[in-house]
C-alpha positions in Angstrom: 21.3 88.4 4.3 19.3 85.2 3.6 15.8 86.2 2.3 12.7 84.1 4.0 10.4 83.9 1.0 7.6 82.7 3.6 7.9 86.0 5.1 7.8 87.7 1.7 4.6 85.8 0.6 3.0 86.9 3.9 3.9 90.4 3.3 2.8 90.4 -0.3 -0.4 88.8 0.9 -1.2 91.5 3.6 -0.2 94.4 1.6 -1.5 93.5 -1.8 -3.6 90.6 -1.5 -7.1 92.1 -1.5 -6.0 94.7 -4.3 -5.5 91.7 -6.8 -8.8 90.0 -5.7 -10.9 93.0 -5.8 -9.1 95.3 -8.6 -7.2 93.0 -10.8 -8.5 89.4 -11.0 -12.1 90.0 -11.7 -11.2 91.8 -14.9 -8.3 89.9 -16.0 -9.9 87.8 -18.5 -11.8 91.0 -19.9 -8.3 93.1 -20.3 -7.0 89.9 -22.2 -10.0 89.5 -24.6 -10.3 93.4 -25.4 -6.6 94.3 -25.4 -7.3 96.6 -22.2 -4.4 98.1 -20.3 -4.3 99.2 -16.9 -5.6 102.6 -16.7 -3.5 105.6 -15.1 -5.5 105.6 -12.2 -5.2 101.9 -11.0 -1.6 102.7 -12.0 -1.4 105.6 -9.6 -2.9 103.3 -6.8 -0.7 100.6 -7.4 2.2 103.6 -6.6 0.0 104.5 -3.5 0.2 100.9 -2.4 3.9 100.7 -3.0 3.9 98.2 -6.0 5.9 100.9 -7.7 9.0 102.2 -6.1 9.6 99.2 -4.1 13.6 99.4 -4.7 13.9 103.1 -5.4 15.8 105.3 -3.2 14.2 106.5 -0.2 15.7 110.2 -1.2 13.2 109.9 -4.1 10.4 108.3 -2.1 10.7 104.8 -2.8 11.2 101.9 -0.2 14.6 101.3 -0.7 14.5 97.5 -0.5 16.9 95.0 -2.1 16.6 94.0 -5.7 16.8 90.3 -4.3 13.5 91.1 -2.2 12.1 92.5 -5.4 12.5 89.2 -7.0 10.8 87.1 -4.2 7.8 89.7 -4.3 7.6 89.7 -7.7 7.0 85.9 -7.7 4.2 86.4 -5.1 2.7 89.0 -7.3 2.7 86.4 -10.3 0.9 84.0 -8.0 -1.8 86.1 -6.6 -2.6 88.3 -9.5 -4.2 86.6 -12.2 -2.8 88.8 -14.9 0.7 87.9 -16.0 0.8 91.5 -17.7 0.9 93.0 -14.2 4.0 91.8 -12.6 6.0 92.3 -16.3 4.4 95.8 -16.4 5.4 96.6 -12.8 8.9 95.2 -13.3 9.7 97.3 -16.4 8.6 100.4 -14.7 10.4 99.7 -11.7 13.7 99.3 -13.6 13.0 102.4 -15.8 12.6 104.5 -12.7 15.5 103.3 -11.0 17.6 103.9 -14.6 16.3 107.2 -14.8 17.5 107.7 -11.2 20.9 106.1 -12.0 21.7 108.5 -14.6 20.8 111.4 -12.6 23.0 110.7 -10.1 25.6 111.0 -12.9 25.6 114.6 -13.0 21.8 115.2 -14.2 20.1 115.8 -11.1 17.4 117.6 -13.1 16.3 114.2 -14.3 15.6 113.0 -10.9 13.1 115.6 -10.2 11.5 116.0 -13.8 11.0 111.9 -14.1 12.1 109.6 -11.6 10.4 111.3 -8.3 6.9 111.6 -10.2 7.1 108.0 -11.2 7.9 106.7 -7.7 4.5 108.6 -6.6 2.5 107.3 -9.7 2.3 110.8 -11.2 4.3 109.7 -14.6 4.9 106.3 -16.1 8.4 105.8 -18.0 9.0 103.5 -20.7 11.9 102.1 -22.2 12.5 102.0 -25.9 15.1 99.8 -27.6 13.9 97.4 -29.9 13.7 97.8 -33.5 14.0 94.2 -34.8 17.7 94.6 -35.9 21.1 94.5 -34.4 21.5 97.2 -31.9 24.7 98.3 -33.5 22.7 99.4 -36.6 19.8 101.5 -35.1 17.9 103.7 -37.8 16.5 105.7 -35.3 19.1 108.7 -35.0 19.6 111.7 -33.0 21.2 114.7 -34.9 22.3 117.9 -33.2 21.5 121.4 -34.7 22.4 124.3 -32.6 21.1 123.9 -29.3 18.6 121.3 -30.4 18.4 117.5 -31.0 16.3 116.2 -33.6 15.1 112.8 -33.4 13.7 110.5 -36.1 12.9 106.9 -36.2 10.9 104.1 -35.0 10.7 101.8 -32.1 8.7 98.5 -32.6 7.8 97.6 -29.3 7.1 99.5 -25.8 5.8 97.6 -22.9 3.2 99.7 -21.2 3.6 102.0 -24.2 -0.3 102.7 -24.0 -0.1 104.4 -20.7 3.6 105.9 -20.8 4.0 109.7 -20.2 7.7 109.4 -21.0 10.3 106.9 -22.7 14.1 106.2 -22.5 15.0 106.3 -26.4 18.0 104.7 -27.3 19.2 106.2 -30.9 22.4 106.3 -33.1 24.5 109.4 -32.8 24.7 111.1 -36.4 28.1 109.7 -37.3 26.4 106.3 -36.7 29.4 105.3 -34.5 28.0 105.5 -31.2 24.6 105.5 -29.1 22.9 107.7 -26.8 19.9 107.7 -24.6 17.7 110.2 -24.3 14.3 111.2 -22.4 11.0 111.7 -24.7 7.9 112.8 -23.3 4.2 111.5 -25.0 3.5 115.4 -25.5 6.6 116.3 -27.6 5.3 117.4 -31.3 6.4 114.6 -33.7 5.9 111.7 -31.4 3.1 109.2 -32.5 2.2 106.2 -30.4 0.1 103.0 -31.9 -1.5 100.3 -30.2 0.2 96.8 -31.2 -1.9 93.5 -30.6 -0.2 90.5 -29.5 -0.8 86.6 -29.1 -0.6 87.2 -25.1 0.3 89.3 -22.5 -2.3 91.6 -23.9 -2.9 94.0 -20.7 0.6 95.4 -20.6 -0.5 98.3 -23.5 2.1 97.5 -26.0 2.8 100.0 -28.7 5.2 100.9 -31.3 6.3 104.6 -31.8 7.3 106.8 -34.6 9.4 109.8 -34.0 9.2 112.5 -36.9 11.4 115.6 -36.5 11.0 115.4 -32.7 13.1 118.7 -31.0 14.7 118.0 -27.7 16.9 119.8 -25.8 20.3 119.5 -24.0 18.7 118.7 -20.6 16.6 115.4 -21.9 20.0 113.6 -22.3 20.8 110.8 -19.9 24.1 109.4 -21.4 25.7 111.1 -24.6 27.4 108.0 -25.2 27.9 104.5 -25.1 24.2 104.1 -24.8 24.3 100.1 -25.4 26.2 99.8 -22.1 23.4 102.0 -20.4 20.7 99.8 -22.2 22.3 96.8 -21.1 21.4 97.7 -17.3 17.7 97.5 -18.1 18.0 94.3 -20.5 19.7 92.3 -17.6 17.2 93.3 -14.9 14.4 92.8 -16.8 15.5 89.4 -17.5 16.0 88.9 -13.7 12.5 90.0 -13.2 11.0 87.6 -16.1 12.7 84.8 -14.4 10.8 85.9 -10.9 7.4 86.5 -11.9 7.1 83.7 -13.9 7.7 81.3 -10.8 4.3 82.8 -9.5 2.2 82.3 -12.5 3.4 78.7 -13.0 2.6 78.0 -9.6 -1.2 79.6 -10.2 -1.2 77.3 -13.0 -0.5 74.2 -11.2 -3.3 75.2 -8.7 -5.7 76.2 -11.4 -5.4 72.6 -13.3 -5.7 70.5 -9.7 -8.9 72.6 -9.2 -10.2 72.1 -12.8 -9.8 68.5 -12.3 -11.1 68.0 -8.9 -14.8 67.2 -10.2 -13.8 65.1 -13.4 -14.6 61.0 -13.0 -12.9 58.5 -15.2 -14.2 55.0 -15.0 -15.9 55.7 -11.7 -12.7 57.1 -10.2 -11.6 60.6 -9.8 -9.3 61.5 -12.5 -6.8 63.4 -9.7 -6.6 59.6 -8.1 -4.9 58.3 -11.5 -1.1 58.0 -11.1 -0.7 59.1 -14.6 -2.2 62.5 -13.4 -0.2 62.8 -10.3 2.8 62.1 -12.4 2.1 64.9 -14.7 1.6 67.2 -11.8 4.9 66.3 -10.1 6.3 66.9 -13.7 5.2 70.6 -13.3 6.4 71.2 -10.1 9.6 69.6 -10.7 9.8 72.5 -13.6 9.0 75.4 -11.3 11.7 73.8 -8.6 14.2 73.8 -11.7 13.5 77.3 -12.5 13.3 78.5 -9.0 16.7 77.4 -7.8 18.2 79.1 -10.5 16.1 82.3 -10.1 16.9 82.6 -6.6 20.7 82.2 -7.2 20.5 85.0 -9.5 18.6 87.4 -7.4 21.3 86.8 -4.6 24.3 87.4 -7.2 22.5 90.3 -9.0 22.1 92.4 -5.5 25.6 91.3 -4.5 26.7 93.0 -7.7 24.6 95.7 -8.0 26.6 98.5 -6.2 29.5 97.7 -9.0 27.0 97.0 -12.0 29.0 93.6 -12.1 26.1 91.7 -13.0 25.8 93.2 -16.4 27.6 90.7 -18.1 26.8 87.4 -16.0 25.6 84.9 -18.2 23.6 83.2 -15.3 21.3 86.3 -15.7 20.4 85.2 -19.3 20.5 81.6 -18.4 17.8 82.3 -15.5 15.4 84.0 -17.6 15.8 81.1 -20.4 15.3 78.2 -18.0 12.2 79.9 -16.5 10.8 80.4 -19.8 11.3 76.6 -20.8 10.1 75.5 -17.6 6.9 77.6 -18.2 6.1 76.5 -21.6 6.6 73.1 -20.5 4.1 73.6 -17.5 1.7 75.2 -19.8 1.8 72.4 -22.5 0.9 70.0 -19.3 -1.9 71.6 -18.4 -3.3 72.1 -21.7 -2.9 68.0 -22.0 -4.5 67.5 -18.5 -7.5 69.7 -18.9 -8.7 68.8 -22.5 -11.3 70.9 -23.7 -11.3 73.2 -20.4 -7.5 73.7 -21.4 -8.3 74.7 -24.9 -11.6 77.1 -24.6 -11.3 80.7 -23.5 -13.8 81.0 -20.7 -11.7 78.7 -18.4 -8.4 80.7 -18.5 -6.4 78.0 -19.0 -5.5 78.6 -22.5 -4.4 82.4 -21.5 -1.5 80.8 -19.5 0.0 79.2 -22.7 -0.3 82.4 -24.7 1.4 84.5 -22.0 4.3 82.4 -21.4 5.1 82.1 -25.0 5.2 85.8 -25.2 8.5 85.3 -23.1 9.9 83.4 -26.1 10.7 86.2 -28.3 11.1 89.0 -25.8 13.5 89.7 -22.7 16.4 89.0 -25.0 14.3 86.3 -26.9 15.6 82.5 -26.3 17.3 81.9 -29.6 19.4 85.2 -28.8 20.3 83.7 -25.3 21.4 80.6 -26.9 23.6 82.2 -29.3 24.9 84.3 -26.7 25.8 81.5 -24.2 26.9 79.7 -27.1 29.4 82.4 -28.4 30.6 83.0 -24.7 31.5 79.5 -24.4 33.4 79.4 -27.6 35.4 82.7 -26.8 36.1 81.4 -23.1 37.5 78.1 -24.9 39.8 80.2 -27.3 41.2 82.4 -24.4 42.2 79.2 -22.3 43.8 77.6 -25.3 45.5 80.9 -26.0 46.6 81.1 -22.1 47.9 77.5 -22.6 49.5 78.1 -25.7 51.5 81.3 -24.4 52.5 79.1 -21.3 53.7 76.3 -23.5 55.8 79.0 -25.6 57.3 80.5 -22.4 58.2 77.2 -21.0 60.0 76.2 -24.3 61.7 79.9 -24.3 62.9 79.3 -20.7 64.2 75.9 -21.4 66.4 77.2 -24.2 67.9 79.7 -22.1 68.7 76.8 -19.8 
């Protein structure tokens, strides 16, 4: 099915446009300046509007829309909502809810009733805890079984939306350190400590770190008892796809803002917008967006086509789409700063916020350097595999020649 982006844009405007203009945009700068996240009542209103549960299965109250549509929706949310943290937070919540539902369908249906269904209704908010700023194969966060209980200890350095979460999917090493499991932890569990984390940008996402001190959990909290890394890869890939999506909208919004900011400016008795150098800069910004969009749309479609079999988990284009969108966003923000002069640097005009928010995508959602290394390793591995196949073919031909 070919997605009509224009139709999606109209739907987003009709369903959510007034909400963004009335409830999100007027307070976006305040949230950024004060590190204030979205309160739970606002999040519940988003759920009622359909901003949470857009792709969730109808059996749990979701709309059951495709992931490809969700990518296009996130782009438009990024364009209309003047807060980069909003589409990022929504995308995390969507994937976390669907991941719990996925685990529930693998023989743990109680997880769906306890977590996924309330999340779609806006009565629960699920986070995802993976990052320890070290190799995933060496998690210090660990789970030890003691009788009919599991004891969790450790620390996770970053939880997007952590300040408003009611529960988290937590990845921890097993007692022998040879495997990883995923387990649900609730905010009210004794031994759970949530601490706010301040960041350069994306301040409205409610970033937090969590500590676990002898947290006792029962068997019914387990999402997957083994191979938690593959389980977590589902989230990692989907958040890279969605990161590529909403950045497109934010870049478009920034171009609009720069043009609007420039309209009253005059240089040498001419409007600044009339100079070819200004037009060329806007052209470079637009081309950067279109480069990112061409890859992102391709990945939206590929991801949707492979969701049934989880065939997108090791698709390098998913990582490349996130990488290209982030680099394009940094380029667009840099040009915006240069064109806007003082307005681009000073806080009241809001342009500098884009640069800080965009830069936040460099270290997170896989990290730009990590993606470079990941893709490079894949290219080297493919080359070695190809050469090995060629050597084997030559050996076979030589052996057959000797037989002749």
